[in-house]
C-alpha positions in Angstrom: -98.7 172.0 -23.5 -96.7 170.1 -20.8 -94.5 167.3 -22.1 -95.2 163.8 -21.0 -92.1 163.9 -18.8 -93.6 166.9 -16.8 -97.2 165.6 -16.6 -98.0 164.4 -13.0 -97.6 160.6 -12.8 -100.2 157.9 -12.9 -98.5 155.1 -10.9 -99.4 151.5 -10.9 -98.0 150.1 -7.4 -97.3 146.4 -7.5 -96.8 144.8 -3.9 -97.7 142.6 -1.2 -95.6 142.4 2.1 -94.3 144.6 5.0 -91.3 145.7 2.6 -93.7 146.9 0.0 -95.7 148.9 2.5 -92.7 151.3 3.5 -92.4 152.1 -0.4 -96.1 152.6 -0.8 -96.4 154.8 2.1 -93.6 156.9 0.7 -95.4 157.3 -2.6 -98.7 158.1 -0.8 -97.0 160.8 1.1 -95.3 162.4 -2.2 -98.9 162.1 -3.9 -100.6 163.9 -1.0 -97.7 166.7 -0.6 -97.0 167.0 -4.3 -100.1 166.5 -6.6 -98.1 168.0 -9.5 -95.7 165.1 -9.3 -97.9 162.0 -8.6 -101.6 162.6 -9.8 -102.8 158.8 -9.2 -101.6 155.9 -7.2 -103.5 152.6 -8.0 -102.4 149.6 -6.0 -102.2 146.0 -7.4 -101.8 143.2 -5.0 -102.9 139.6 -4.5 -106.3 138.2 -3.8 -107.4 137.8 -0.2 -107.0 134.1 0.5 -108.4 132.0 3.4 -106.1 131.1 6.0 -106.1 129.3 9.5 -108.0 126.3 10.7 -110.5 125.0 8.1 -109.5 128.0 5.9 -112.1 130.1 7.4 -110.2 133.2 8.2 -109.8 135.8 5.6 -106.8 138.3 6.2 -105.6 140.8 3.5 -101.8 141.2 2.7 -100.1 144.2 4.3 -100.2 146.2 1.3 -103.8 145.6 0.7 -104.4 146.5 4.3 -102.4 149.8 4.1 -104.1 150.8 0.6 -107.6 150.2 2.1 -106.8 152.4 5.1 -105.5 155.2 2.8 -108.6 154.7 0.5 -106.5 154.0 -2.4 -107.7 152.2 -5.4 -106.9 148.4 -5.3 -106.9 145.8 -8.0 -106.4 142.2 -7.2 -103.9 140.2 -9.5 -102.5 136.9 -9.0 -101.3 136.0 -12.5 -100.0 137.8 -15.7 -103.6 137.4 -17.2 -105.1 139.2 -14.2 -102.6 142.0 -14.6 -103.4 142.3 -18.3 -107.2 142.7 -17.6 -106.6 145.7 -15.7 -108.3 148.6 -17.6 -106.7 151.6 -16.4 -103.6 153.3 -17.9 -100.5 154.4 -16.2 -97.3 156.3 -16.7 -95.2 154.1 -14.6 -95.2 150.7 -12.8 -93.5 150.4 -9.7 -93.0 146.8 -8.4 -91.8 146.2 -4.8 -91.7 142.7 -3.6 -94.8 141.7 -5.6 -93.6 138.3 -6.3 -94.9 138.0 -9.8 -93.5 139.1 -13.2 -95.2 142.1 -14.7 -95.9 141.1 -18.3 -94.3 142.9 -21.0 -97.4 143.8 -22.7 -98.5 145.7 -19.6 -95.2 147.6 -19.4 -95.5 148.6 -23.0 -99.0 150.1 -22.3 -97.3 152.6 -19.7 -95.5 155.8 -20.6 -92.2 155.0 -19.2 -92.0 151.3 -18.4 -91.5 149.9 -14.7 -89.1 150.1 -12.0 -88.3 147.7 -8.9 -86.9 148.2 -5.6 -85.1 145.1 -4.7 -83.4 144.5 -1.2 -79.7 143.8 -2.3 -76.8 145.1 -4.0 -77.8 143.5 -7.4 -76.6 141.4 -9.3 -75.7 139.9 -5.8 -78.7 137.9 -4.4 -81.0 138.2 -7.6 -84.3 136.3 -6.8 -87.0 136.1 -4.3 -85.0 135.7 -1.0 -82.3 138.1 -1.1 -82.6 139.1 2.7 -82.7 135.5 4.0 -79.5 134.5 2.0 -77.7 137.5 3.1 -78.2 136.4 6.8 -77.7 132.6 6.0 -74.4 133.4 4.3 -73.4 135.6 7.3 -72.6 138.7 5.1 -71.3 141.7 6.8 -73.1 144.1 4.5 -76.0 144.2 2.0 -78.0 147.1 0.4 -80.8 148.2 -1.8 -81.3 148.6 -5.6 -83.6 150.3 -7.9 -83.9 148.6 -11.4 -86.0 148.9 -14.3 -88.4 146.1 -15.0 -87.3 143.6 -17.6 -90.4 142.5 -19.7 -89.6 138.6 -19.6 -87.2 138.1 -16.5 -86.9 138.7 -12.8 -84.0 140.9 -11.8 -82.7 141.6 -15.3 -83.4 145.2 -15.7 -80.7 148.3 -15.6 -79.6 149.5 -12.3 -80.4 153.1 -11.8 -80.1 153.6 -8.3 -78.2 151.7 -5.6 -77.4 152.3 -2.0 -74.0 152.1 -0.3 -73.1 149.1 1.9 -75.6 148.6 4.7 -74.1 146.9 7.9 -75.7 143.7 8.9 -75.6 143.9 12.6 -74.8 141.0 15.0 -78.4 141.1 16.4 -80.3 141.5 13.0 -82.7 138.9 12.2 -85.2 138.8 9.0 -87.7 141.5 10.3 -85.1 143.8 11.7 -83.1 143.7 8.6 -86.2 143.9 6.4 -87.4 147.2 8.2 -84.2 148.9 7.6 -83.7 148.0 4.2 -87.3 148.9 3.5 -86.6 152.5 4.7 -83.5 152.7 2.5 -85.6 151.5 -0.5 -88.3 154.1 0.0 -85.6 156.7 0.1 -84.1 155.5 -3.2 -87.5 155.2 -4.7 -88.5 158.7 -3.9 -85.1 160.0 -5.2 -86.0 158.2 -8.5 -89.3 159.6 -8.8 -88.5 163.2 -7.8 -85.5 163.4 -10.0 -87.3 161.6 -12.9 -84.5 158.9 -13.4 -87.1 156.6 -14.8 -87.0 158.6 -18.0 -84.3 157.4 -20.3 -82.8 155.8 -17.3 -78.9 155.8 -17.3 -77.5 152.3 -16.1 -75.3 152.5 -13.0 -72.5 149.9 -12.9 -72.4 147.6 -9.8 -69.1 146.1 -8.4 -71.0 143.1 -7.2 -70.9 139.8 -8.8 -74.2 137.7 -9.7 -75.5 135.3 -7.3 -79.0 133.7 -6.9 -81.1 133.9 -3.9 -83.8 131.3 -4.9 -87.0 130.5 -3.3 -86.3 128.9 0.3 -86.8 125.2 0.1 -88.3 123.3 3.1 -84.9 121.6 3.4 -83.4 124.9 4.6 -85.4 124.6 7.6 -84.0 121.2 8.7 -80.8 121.3 10.8 -77.9 119.0 9.9 -75.9 118.5 13.1 -73.2 116.9 11.4 -72.4 119.5 8.9 -73.6 122.7 10.2 -71.6 125.0 12.6 -73.1 126.8 15.5 -72.8 130.0 13.6 -74.6 128.5 10.4 -77.6 127.4 12.5 -77.8 130.6 14.5 -77.9 132.7 11.2 -80.3 130.3 9.6 -82.7 130.7 12.5 -82.1 134.5 12.3 -83.2 134.3 8.5 -86.0 131.8 8.6 -87.4 131.7 12.1 -88.1 128.4 13.7 -85.9 125.4 12.5 -86.6 121.9 13.1 -84.9 118.4 13.8 -86.0 114.9 14.4 -86.1 112.5 17.3 -86.2 108.8 17.1 -89.4 107.4 18.9 -89.5 103.8 20.1 -92.6 103.3 22.2 -95.7 101.2 22.3 -98.8 103.4 21.4 -102.3 102.3 21.5 -100.8 98.6 21.5 -98.9 99.3 18.4 -95.2 99.5 18.1 -94.0 102.9 16.9 -90.4 103.2 15.7 -90.0 106.3 13.7 -88.6 109.7 13.6 -90.7 112.6 15.1 -90.3 116.3 14.1 -89.2 118.5 16.8 -89.5 122.4 16.1 -86.8 124.7 17.8 -87.2 128.4 18.7 -84.9 130.8 20.2 -81.7 129.3 19.1 -78.4 131.1 20.2 -74.6 130.4 20.0 -73.1 129.6 23.6 -69.8 129.0 24.8 -70.3 127.1 28.0 -69.1 123.9 29.6 -71.2 120.8 28.5 -71.2 117.0 28.5 -72.4 116.6 24.8 -69.9 115.3 22.7 -71.4 114.1 19.4 -73.3 116.2 16.9 -77.1 116.1 17.7 -76.5 115.0 21.3 -78.5 117.3 23.8 -78.9 117.9 27.5 -80.5 120.3 29.7 -78.4 123.2 31.2 -79.5 126.3 32.8 -83.2 126.1 31.7 -81.9 125.8 28.0 -81.6 122.8 25.9 -78.0 122.6 24.9 -77.2 120.8 21.6 -73.9 119.7 20.0 -73.1 121.2 16.5 -70.3 120.4 14.1 -68.0 122.9 16.0 -69.7 123.8 19.1 -73.0 124.1 21.0 -76.3 126.0 20.5 -78.8 126.5 23.2 -82.6 126.4 22.3 -85.2 128.2 24.5 -88.5 126.5 23.2 -89.3 123.3 21.7 -92.3 121.6 20.0 -92.5 117.9 19.8 -94.6 116.3 17.1 -98.4 116.3 18.0 -97.6 118.6 21.0 -97.5 122.4 21.7 -94.4 124.5 22.3 -92.7 124.0 25.7 -89.9 124.7 27.9 -86.7 122.6 27.6 -87.4 121.4 31.3 -90.8 120.2 30.2 -89.6 118.5 27.1 -86.9 116.7 28.9 -89.4 115.6 31.8 -91.9 114.0 29.1 -89.2 112.8 26.7 -88.9 109.1 28.1 -92.7 108.8 27.8 -92.9 110.2 24.4 -89.7 108.6 22.8 -88.8 105.6 24.9 -85.3 104.6 25.7 -83.7 106.1 22.5 -81.2 108.4 24.1 -80.6 112.2 23.9 -79.8 112.7 20.3 -81.5 114.7 17.4 -81.1 113.3 13.9 -81.5 114.1 10.2 -84.4 112.8 8.2 -83.3 112.1 4.5 
């Protein structure tokens, strides 16, 4: 009789986003090419939620879409209770960017517990947003870790596999870095599964120090022109996408005096080193079809803007319509407390 260690695995894969899909695709390839290694691959992901205007559009998460395209069994679970209601039995749980704690009771039902692929060199950037923080902190390298799943805490398992340092390129943004780390993560996961390192795992010691990459708060998306350097603003944009600031408005609208801050969303933010007349943080001007804005230590350019209640537009259009929209309030962006 085969031992449990050599019996083909029944895997429960927990995931949600594009980072998850790369690992799931690799496991599915292993299942198809080596059925003596993986006998069953079930996918547990989030419920399909309504999105868009009036919440009338239903779009599955990337992992759900991939699983359906490959005819993999899919379970929907949004809470620990939902997970515990899954009736199937598994040998190993694999969690990759699932975003929910896998209950200890579920892990205890499995033969070998669970493992997780995390896009940082743990214990650095433990938490939900490691890629974003690596970019915002302007790190030069990052990496990927495979750890065991702790029954009660996130990112407190034993490290059983870890990549070497992966260079963060100058032109990297969240999506580009995610794609590269996802490939490395899939390689590490395949090695752990094939070599069966999940059985009585030996902990690898990391040279990194602990830091927390907590959920991104809305405040991270607002630019503080008085405190942030051009580099910090650009890297925040790389990590988070569109950022925002505020413009004071002082106009009469529908016979009512309006004096308040309006949100302005900024896209295509770049560091520039060109002559400009802006001298105070937050001051802006039009230059070479870009909006030039003074930061703490220099200038950034912005390629697209969205004034509150309006659509995205070019810097030229923004400046042309600014007097009508904001009145005589100068060319300054501000911080909303």
